[in-house]
C-alpha positions, 0 to 999 in steps of 0.5 A: 500499500502507498499513501499520500498525505496533503497538508493544507493551511490557512483553509477558510472553512474546513467544514465547507471543504469537507462537505465539498470533498464528500459531495464530488471528490470522493467519488472520483476517488472511488473510480481511481484504480487501486484506491483503498481509503481516503480521509480528511482531517480537521487539524484545528485552527484552519488546517486540515490533512488528507490521507489517499491510500492506494495499491501502488506508488504510481496511483497514489502519485496520480491521486495528487494530480486529481486532488490538484485539479479538483481543488482548482475547480471547486475550492480554490477560494477555500484553500488558497495555499497549495498543500504540503505533499508527503508520501510513500510506502505503508510499512506498518498497517494495523486495522481493527 
């Protein structure tokens, strides 16, 4: 499994971004090859992070491009600063 983590700062409304994510971005990801999981996290103080999990590194990297395009088209006014992106291979995975 490969993970892409995007950290967004100075988000105008995390709640509104998350609402739009649920309505229009998640359906895009679900159609993406290798999709495993997605999380949007309210970190407080206008900061949020998203975590995308895919079966391959290429698919995880592609999700960053999908996210950037979606961001510009749907919430650019709410997330004015491009995200800091990190990612890599999941070395330890624990599920309930």
